[in-house]
C-alpha positions as CSV (number, residue, x, y, z in Angstrom):
1,X,-35.0,-18.0,-46.4
2,X,-32.0,-15.7,-46.5
3,X,-33.5,-13.5,-43.8
4,X,-34.0,-16.6,-41.7
5,X,-30.4,-17.6,-42.1
6,X,-29.2,-14.1,-41.4
7,X,-31.4,-14.0,-38.2
8,X,-29.8,-17.3,-37.0
9,X,-26.3,-16.1,-37.7
10,X,-27.0,-12.9,-35.8
11,X,-28.5,-14.9,-32.9
12,X,-25.4,-17.1,-32.8
13,X,-23.0,-14.1,-32.9
14,X,-24.9,-12.4,-30.1
15,X,-24.7,-15.5,-28.0
16,X,-21.0,-15.8,-28.6
17,X,-20.4,-12.1,-27.8
18,X,-22.4,-12.4,-24.6
19,X,-20.4,-15.4,-23.4
20,X,-17.0,-13.9,-24.2
21,X,-17.6,-10.6,-22.2
22,X,-17.7,-12.3,-18.8
23,X,-14.6,-14.3,-19.6
24,X,-12.7,-11.2,-20.7
25,X,-13.8,-9.4,-17.6
26,X,-12.7,-12.3,-15.4
27,X,-9.3,-12.4,-17.1
28,X,-8.9,-8.6,-16.6
29,X,-9.8,-8.9,-12.9
30,X,-7.4,-11.8,-12.4
31,X,-4.5,-10.0,-14.1
32,X,-4.9,-6.9,-11.9
33,X,-5.1,-9.0,-8.8
34,X,-1.9,-10.8,-9.7
35,X,-0.1,-7.5,-10.4
36,X,-1.3,-6.0,-7.1
37,X,-0.1,-9.1,-5.1
38,X,3.4,-8.9,-6.8
39,X,4.0,-5.3,-5.5
40,X,5.6,-5.0,-2.1
41,X,3.8,-3.0,0.6
42,X,6.4,-0.3,0.4
43,X,7.4,0.2,-3.2
44,X,10.4,2.4,-2.5
45,X,12.1,3.6,0.6
46,X,14.5,6.5,1.0
47,X,17.8,5.5,2.7
48,X,20.0,8.0,4.5
49,X,23.2,6.6,6.0
50,X,25.5,8.5,8.4
51,X,28.5,7.3,10.4
52,X,29.9,8.1,13.8
53,X,32.7,9.2,13.6
54,X,32.1,11.2,10.5
55,X,33.8,10.5,8.2
56,X,34.0,6.8,9.0
57,X,37.4,5.5,10.1
58,X,39.4,2.3,10.1
59,X,38.3,0.4,13.3
60,X,35.1,0.8,15.2
61,X,32.1,2.7,13.7
62,X,28.5,3.3,14.4
63,X,26.2,3.4,11.4
64,X,22.8,5.1,11.4
65,X,20.3,4.3,8.7
66,X,17.1,6.3,8.4
67,X,14.3,4.8,6.3
68,X,11.3,6.7,5.1
69,X,8.5,5.8,2.8
70,X,7.7,7.7,-0.4
71,X,5.5,10.1,1.6
72,X,8.4,10.9,4.0
73,X,7.0,8.9,6.9
74,X,9.4,6.8,9.0
75,X,9.5,3.1,8.4
76,X,9.3,1.1,11.6
77,X,9.6,-2.6,12.3
78,X,12.1,-3.4,9.5
79,X,15.1,-5.7,9.7
80,X,18.0,-3.6,8.4
81,X,21.5,-4.7,7.4
82,X,24.4,-2.7,6.1
83,X,27.1,-4.8,4.4
84,X,30.4,-3.0,3.9
85,X,32.7,-4.5,1.2
86,X,36.1,-3.7,-0.2
87,X,37.5,-5.6,-3.1
88,X,40.9,-7.3,-2.8
89,X,44.0,-5.2,-3.8
90,X,46.7,-7.7,-4.7
91,X,49.2,-5.0,-5.5
92,X,48.9,-3.9,-1.9
93,X,48.8,-7.4,-0.6
94,X,45.3,-6.9,0.8
95,X,42.6,-9.5,0.7
96,X,38.9,-8.6,0.2
97,X,37.1,-7.3,3.3
98,X,33.5,-7.6,4.3
99,X,31.7,-6.4,7.4
100,X,28.0,-7.0,8.0
101,X,26.2,-4.8,10.5
102,X,22.7,-5.5,11.7
103,X,20.6,-2.5,12.7
104,X,18.6,-2.0,15.9
105,X,15.6,0.3,15.8
106,X,16.2,3.5,17.7
107,X,13.0,5.4,16.8
108,X,11.8,7.9,14.1
109,X,12.8,5.4,11.3
110,X,16.4,5.3,12.4
111,X,18.3,2.0,12.8
112,X,21.7,1.8,14.4
113,X,24.5,-0.7,13.9
114,X,28.1,-1.1,15.0
115,X,31.0,-2.7,13.4
116,X,34.7,-2.6,12.5
117,X,36.2,-1.6,9.2
118,X,39.5,-3.3,8.5
119,X,41.0,-0.5,6.5
120,X,40.6,3.1,5.4
121,X,39.6,3.7,1.8
122,X,36.4,3.5,-0.3
123,X,33.9,0.9,0.9
124,X,30.9,-0.3,-1.1
125,X,27.9,-0.4,1.2
126,X,24.7,-2.3,0.5
127,X,21.8,-1.4,2.7
128,X,19.0,-3.9,2.8
129,X,15.7,-3.5,4.7
130,X,13.0,-6.2,5.0
131,X,9.6,-6.0,6.5
132,X,7.0,-8.7,6.8
133,X,9.4,-11.1,5.1
134,X,9.7,-9.0,2.0
135,X,12.6,-6.8,0.9
136,X,11.4,-3.2,0.8
137,X,14.6,-1.6,-0.3
138,X,18.2,-2.5,-1.4
139,X,20.4,0.4,-2.0
140,X,24.1,0.6,-2.8
141,X,26.2,3.5,-1.4
142,X,29.9,4.4,-1.1
143,X,31.5,5.4,2.2
144,X,35.0,6.7,2.5
145,X,36.8,5.6,5.7
146,X,39.8,7.4,7.0
147,X,42.9,5.7,8.3
148,X,45.6,3.5,6.8
149,X,45.5,-0.1,5.7
């Protein structure tokens, strides 16, 4: 009788183990698919920013932003924005300043934008690139512009 009960217990345990395995596999597959969908197509882009004139100056400037993927290949077809920001300086009677420059593709991963900087000094620049409706890179830089306030 004991061997009969042990046999039944083993049979039930085997059935449970066999039905759990496909569920665990399905959960593992679903988890990896969700993780893959959350990752952007370009996980990281290298950003190189240059100005003309160099160094930047108070007034009109041309900004060139070169985007490359992790393998060093140029990124084409992105929407690129460089936002220049300088905090207010009440002691100098200066309000905060912000200039947004939208890039135009020029080839070889280079995007060019033009805009005016209202003052010389240190500017915080946020470069944002989007492709296919997803942000592929956001990078903060600092640019020193020449010229007085």
